[in-house]
C-alpha positions in Angstrom: 0.1 0.0 0.1 3.0 2.1 0.8 4.4 1.7 -2.4 0.9 2.5 -4.4 0.9 5.7 -2.4 4.2 6.7 -3.3 3.7 5.5 -7.1 0.8 7.7 -7.9 1.9 10.6 -5.9 5.4 10.5 -8.3 3.3 10.2 -11.5 1.1 13.4 -10.6 4.1 15.5 -9.9 6.0 14.2 -13.1 2.3 15.5 -15.1 2.8 18.8 -13.2 6.3 19.4 -13.9 6.6 19.6 -17.7 3.9 22.4 -18.0 6.3 25.1 -16.5 9.3 24.0 -17.9 8.2 24.8 -21.5 8.4 27.8 -23.2 5.4 29.8 -24.8 5.1 29.6 -28.5 7.0 32.2 -30.1 6.9 33.8 -33.7 10.0 33.0 -35.8 9.1 33.8 -39.5 6.2 35.0 -41.4 5.1 35.3 -45.2 4.6 38.2 -45.9 7.2 39.5 -43.4 5.8 42.1 -40.8 5.6 45.5 -42.0 6.4 44.0 -45.6 5.2 46.7 -48.4 4.2 44.6 -51.2 3.5 45.5 -55.0 1.1 42.7 -55.1 -1.4 40.9 -52.7 0.3 37.1 -52.0 -1.8 34.1 -52.1 -1.1 33.1 -48.4 0.0 34.5 -45.4 2.4 32.1 -43.7 3.4 32.1 -39.6 5.7 29.9 -38.2 6.4 29.3 -34.8 9.1 27.5 -32.8 7.1 24.8 -31.6 4.0 22.9 -32.6 0.8 25.3 -32.3 -3.3 24.0 -32.5 -6.2 26.1 -33.7 -9.4 24.8 -31.6 -11.3 27.0 -34.0 -9.6 27.3 -37.7 -12.8 29.2 -38.8 -12.3 31.9 -35.7 -8.8 32.0 -34.2 -6.3 33.3 -37.5 -7.5 35.5 -39.8 -6.7 38.4 -41.9 -8.6 41.3 -42.2 -8.2 45.1 -44.0 -8.1 48.3 -42.3 -12.0 48.2 -41.7 -11.7 44.8 -40.1 -13.3 42.9 -43.2 -12.0 39.7 -43.5 -9.6 39.1 -46.5 -9.0 35.4 -46.4 -10.5 32.9 -48.7 -11.2 30.3 -46.1 -10.2 29.2 -42.5 -6.6 28.9 -41.4 -5.0 25.5 -41.3 -1.7 23.6 -39.5 0.6 22.8 -42.4 0.0 18.9 -42.1 3.5 18.4 -42.9 4.7 21.0 -40.0 2.9 21.9 -36.8 4.8 24.6 -36.4 3.3 26.4 -39.4 -0.3 28.3 -39.7 -1.5 29.0 -43.1 -4.3 31.6 -43.8 -5.5 31.6 -47.7 -6.2 35.1 -49.1 -8.9 36.1 -51.4 -7.8 37.1 -54.9 -7.5 40.6 -55.8 -6.8 42.4 -53.1 -6.8 45.9 -53.3 -4.2 48.3 -51.7 -4.4 49.1 -48.0 -3.0 47.7 -45.2 -3.9 44.3 -43.8 -3.6 42.5 -40.6 -2.8 39.1 -39.7 -4.1 37.8 -36.4 -4.0 34.6 -34.6 -4.8 32.7 -31.2 -2.7 30.1 -31.0 -2.3 26.9 -28.2 1.2 26.1 -27.6 2.7 22.7 -27.0 2.9 23.6 -23.0 -1.0 24.3 -23.6 -0.5 28.4 -22.8 -2.8 30.5 -25.6 -0.8 33.0 -27.5 -2.2 35.4 -29.6 -0.2 37.6 -31.9 -0.3 40.0 -34.8 1.5 42.2 -37.2 0.5 44.3 -40.6 1.6 44.2 -44.1 0.9 46.4 -46.9 -0.2 45.7 -50.7 0.5 49.0 -53.0 1.0 51.3 -50.1 4.0 53.2 -48.8 2.6 53.9 -45.2 1.1 51.6 -43.1 -1.8 51.4 -40.8 -1.8 50.1 -37.3 -3.3 46.9 -36.8 -6.8 46.3 -36.9 -7.4 44.4 -33.2 -11.0 45.0 -32.8 -13.2 41.8 -32.4 -10.1 39.6 -32.5 -10.2 35.9 -31.5 -10.4 35.5 -27.5 -10.5 39.2 -26.7 -12.4 38.6 -23.5 -10.3 35.8 -22.6 -8.2 35.4 -19.2 -4.6 35.9 -20.0 -2.1 33.9 -18.8 -1.0 36.5 -16.2 -4.4 37.3 -15.2 -5.9 37.2 -11.6 -8.3 34.2 -12.8 -5.2 32.2 -14.4 -2.7 32.6 -11.6 -5.3 31.5 -9.1 -6.5 28.7 -10.5 -2.6 27.3 -11.1 -2.3 28.4 -7.5 -5.0 26.6 -6.0 -4.4 23.8 -8.4 -0.9 23.3 -7.2 -1.7 24.1 -3.2 -4.2 21.3 -3.4 -2.3 18.5 -5.1 1.0 19.8 -2.8 -1.5 19.2 0.1 -2.1 15.8 -0.8 1.7 14.9 -1.5 2.4 16.3 1.9 -0.2 14.3 3.8 0.8 11.4 2.3 4.9 12.2 2.8 3.9 13.0 6.4 2.5 9.3 6.8 4.9 7.2 5.1 7.9 9.1 6.1 7.1 10.5 9.4 4.3 8.5 11.1 5.5 5.4 9.8 8.6 5.7 10.6 8.1 7.1 14.2 5.5 4.7 15.3 7.0 1.4 13.6 9.5 0.9 16.2 6.9 0.8 19.3 7.8 3.9 21.6 8.6 3.1 25.5 5.0 4.2 26.4 2.0 2.1 28.1 0.1 0.3 25.6 -3.0 2.3 26.3 -1.4 5.6 25.6 0.1 4.8 22.4 -3.3 3.4 21.2 -4.8 6.4 21.8 -1.9 8.4 20.3 -2.5 6.2 17.0 -5.7 6.7 16.8 -5.7 10.0 17.1 -2.9 10.4 14.6 -5.0 8.1 12.3 -8.4 10.1 12.1 -6.8 13.1 11.8 -4.7 12.0 8.9 -7.8 10.9 7.4 -9.8 14.4 7.8 -7.4 16.2 7.0 -6.9 14.0 3.7 -10.6 14.0 2.8 -10.9 18.0 3.3 -7.6 18.3 1.2 -8.9 15.6 -1.5 -12.3 17.6 -1.7 -10.2 20.8 -2.4 -8.0 19.3 -5.0 -10.8 18.4 -7.1 -12.7 21.8 -6.9 -9.4 23.2 -7.8 -8.7 20.7 -11.0 -12.4 21.8 -11.8 -11.9 25.8 -11.2 -8.3 25.3 -13.4 -10.6 23.9 -16.2 -12.9 26.1 -16.4 -10.4 29.0 -16.5 -8.1 27.4 -19.2 -11.3 26.7 -21.2 -12.4 30.3 -20.6 -8.7 31.5 -22.1 -8.5 29.0 -24.7 -12.1 29.8 -26.6 -11.5 33.3 -25.4 -14.5 34.0 -23.5 -15.5 35.2 -19.7 -14.9 32.9 -17.1 -18.7 33.3 -16.1 -19.7 32.3 -19.8 -17.3 29.3 -20.0 -18.8 27.4 -16.6 -22.1 27.3 -18.4 -20.7 26.7 -21.6 -20.5 22.6 -21.6 -19.9 22.2 -25.0 -16.9 24.6 -24.9 -15.6 22.8 -22.2 -15.9 19.4 -23.7 -14.4 20.4 -26.8 -11.3 21.6 -24.5 -11.3 18.3 -22.3 -11.2 16.3 -26.2 -9.0 18.4 -28.5 -6.4 20.0 -26.4 -3.2 18.4 -24.9 -4.1 20.5 -21.7 -7.5 18.4 -21.7 -5.6 14.8 -22.2 -3.0 16.2 -19.3 -6.0 16.9 -17.2 -7.9 13.8 -17.9 -4.9 11.8 -17.1 -4.3 14.1 -13.9 -7.9 13.1 -13.0 -7.3 9.6 -13.6 -4.3 9.7 -11.1 -6.4 11.3 -8.3 -9.2 8.9 -8.6 -6.7 6.1 -8.6 -4.7 7.9 -5.7 -8.2 8.5 -3.9 -8.9 4.8 -4.2 -6.1 3.4 -3.0 -6.7 6.0 0.1 -10.5 4.2 0.4 -8.9 1.2 0.5 -6.5 1.8 3.2 -9.0 3.6 5.7 -11.8 0.6 5.2 -9.0 -1.8 6.1 -7.8 0.6 9.1 -11.2 0.7 10.4 -12.0 -3.1 9.9 -14.7 -2.8 7.3 
């Protein structure tokens, strides 16, 4: 049973570590280049990142607009099938002179949502400012928002609390009582019961907090990914389902939830065994 606790906790730690270690997706190349002034409009806007990216909704998450915000593209954006670091946005034929804004909102390999934009000109010498009104995801919480920071903090605190309790039970409490202390049997038994009941009470509270924290992270991450408010994401079950099913974040969250369930199952087995059920 001790090994099962330790193994599940170690797997959960491994799942938490990669997200913090990876860098965000960064634009490394684009065609046309940012601030380029072209004589004729290109057929496609191509943007390349330093890592594989994902478009949750290709029709909404990347586009090209003119100075009035009207779409200049011929169809939805797509991730290059041969290179997941590249997004291509087809443009309409015969675009007139003006400044065009390429905009995107992608999900990086670390599950963070990254937005960006740049302008290029066709048949003009001076470029206008980027047109950002109505860009995809404008209403979603950013990675540095109070919503996102608070969600991640609660997740870490909840899981750290579980690890701390399990570690104390296995490494401290178990080591203390393995060699029987030199005290009266009745006193020792009462101390063991007190410690056992205290552990299970704390474990139940922290386990519930950890599950709530994971749900909170899911809602906030869904809001960021879908580009909507946290309140709207909370009632958007279809959107949350899409984030769970179609993103790397969703895959990792499902795996983490499965490991948490396994941890709870091991704990329940231990609890029943200790209480003679």
